[in-house]
Residue, then its C-alpha position, 0 to 999 in steps of 0.5 A: x354337468x356337475x363335473x364340467x362346472x367344477x372345472x369351470x368355476x373351480x379348478x380351471x381358474x386355479x390351474x391359470x394361477x402362476x406357480x400352482x399345480x395339481x400333484x400327479x397322482x394325488x387321490x382326493x379321498x385319500x387326502x381328505x381322510x388323512x387331512x381328517x385324521x392329522x387333526x385327529x391325531x393333533x387333537x390327541x395331544x392338544x387337548x386330549x393328552x394334556x387334559x388326561x395327564x393334567x387331571x391326574x397330577x396334583x392341583x399345584x401342577x396342572x399347568x405344568x402338564x399342559x404347558x409341557x404338552x403345549x411347549x413340545x408341540x411347538x418345538x417338535x414342530x420346528x425341529x421337524x421342518x428344519x431336519x426331522x422329516x429329512x432324517x426320518x424319511x429321507x432316503x439315506x440308508x439303513x440307520x438314518x435318513x439324509x439332508x435332502x429335505x432339510x427346511x422341507x427343501x423341495x416341497x411344493x404344492x405340486x409334491x406328492x407322497x403316494x396318493x397324498x400331497x406331500x405336505x399332508x404326509x409331512x404334517x400327518x407324521x409330525x403329529x406322531x413326533x409330537x405325541x411321542x415325547x409328550x407321552x414321556x413327561x408322564x414319567x417325570x411329572x411334578x419334579x422335572x425343571x421346565x428348561x430341562x424338559x425342553x432341553x431333553x425333548x429336543x435331543x431325545x426327539x433327535x437322537x431316538x425318535x428320528x432314527x427309529x421312525x426311519x428304521x421302521x417307517x422311512x425305509x431303514x433296516x427294520x422295514x427291510x426285515x418286514x417288521x409289522x408296525x402299522x401305527x407305532x407299537x415301536x416308533x411311538x409306545x415302546x420308545x415313550x414307555x422306556x424313555x418315561x421309566x428311565x427318566x423316572x429312575x434317573x430323577x428318583x421318586x417324588x418327595x413322599x413316594x410311595x408312602x404319601x397318596x398322590x391322588x389325581x386332582x381332577x378326574x372329570x378332566x382326566x375322563x374327558x381327555x380319555x374320551x378325546x384320546x379314544x376318538x383321536x386314536x381313530x386318526x392314529x390308527x385308521x389314518x396310518x393306512x394313509x388311504x380311504x379304503x378297507x385297511x383304514x376301515x378295519x383299523x378303525x374297527x379293531x381299535x375301537x374293539x380293543x379299547x372297549x375290551x381294554x377299558x372293561x377288562x381292567x375295571x373287571x380286574x379292579x372289581x375282583x381285586x378291590x371290590x369296586x371298579x373305578x373311573x381311573x382304572x377303566x380310563x387307563x385300560x382304554x389307553x392300554x387297549x388303544x396302545x396295545x392294538x396300535x401296531x397290529x391294527x393294520x393287520x388283524x381282525x376283529x378276533x385278534x383285536x378282542x384277544x389283544x384288548x383283553x390281554x392289554x387289560x390284564x397284563x398291563x393292569x399287573x404291570x402297573x401294580x408291579x412297577x409302583x408297589x413291588x419295584x417302587x419306581x415312581x413312573x408318575x402317570x404309569x407311562x411304561x406299564x401302559x404305553x411301554x408294556x402295551x406296545x411290546x405286547x401288541x407288536x409281539x401279537x401282530x406277528x401271531x394275529x396277522x395269520x389269515x387263519x386267525x382273521x388277519x391279512x395274512x403273512x407276507x410271501x415268504x413269511x412264516x408265523x415263526x419267522x414273523x415273530x422272530x422279526x417282531x421280537x428283533x424290532x422290540x429288542x433293538x427299539x427297547x436297547x436303543x431307547x433306554x441307552x440313549x435316554x440314559x445318556x441324554x438325561x445324564x448330559x441334561x443333568x451335568x449341564x442345567x440340572x433335571x430336577x427342581x428343589x425339595x422347596x419348588x416341588x412342595x410349592x408346585x411347578x405351576x408357580x415355581x416354573x411359570x408364576x401362574x396357578x391353575x385354580x384361584x384358591 
């Protein structure tokens, strides 16, 4: 009776309207879950990452970080509609998609992608394309011109994100070889981390680094943003199952376990080394745990998640100290040691903990652990190399055309007032 009434008063009138059709093979449960996941992933960038990064910079630069996150969300959306989706998920070849979906040609209400309306799949993947360049701004925070950031981001997503997305998720050469990257260890975290440290080196350190302490101006804002990232990450990882099923459930579970292990382990490392655990270290460890589990989230079990989370807390903790204190590279918000190192570690460990004997989903037919690890190392190496070289060239081109860095006087005044004629706080 309920179904009959639903058809009579709900679907049937819609079917009678001109141009309205129900996509064949679409599953309402899968669609509802991925719609929810899409909102969660966008929530990670706006406001999650914006607040997380905004609290970490000095008060004179807080609005510049928020503005950069919002601007990237806008410009990447425009590029995605024009050509990004087509280059990433068009049939194309091994290296890049084709032009068949330029301006989302042929996408209608009736278009489907697997069990989803194609519109939902497009929007879900767009949120990944948005957060990746947004992560990079942590590498050059407080010193890059807004115009340079925009130009860099536009070229970078075109030459780095879209091709690598096609390699891994769009049917490209790494997909053909069986790379395990469930939600973005290579596509998101390695690319963002490598690009961030290349940018930090090319731009040079902030004035006064490392002699002058540059403490976060608002840890309350940072912890709030971190909490939003933790919740949003369930859409990031569990949503990547693109179905409401057991894979999504396991991905959500292992994501949470790894985040908790990463946060607690980092806090313990600080406690041992410095005598006190910090809120900053705890939330940084949480992000490390989340980033590290990302590529493995659809393939490993709870025991694998425990190992991955603890490993992230230890290895990313030491990587952060090494980059800043030994190499003295001013990756302002620790993008490479957290996301880059975490993405590398998680992509590698996915090849081990996928084994059914270790509680994972099991190796693909014809694959041994050794051969799978080899594929993982190939994916890591190719992503790292392409990103590093392309990012360096893009930065040099932008620098030669409009310039990369604000002046010393502008850096002293702060980017809020010099780039946007606004202040985050009324003094």
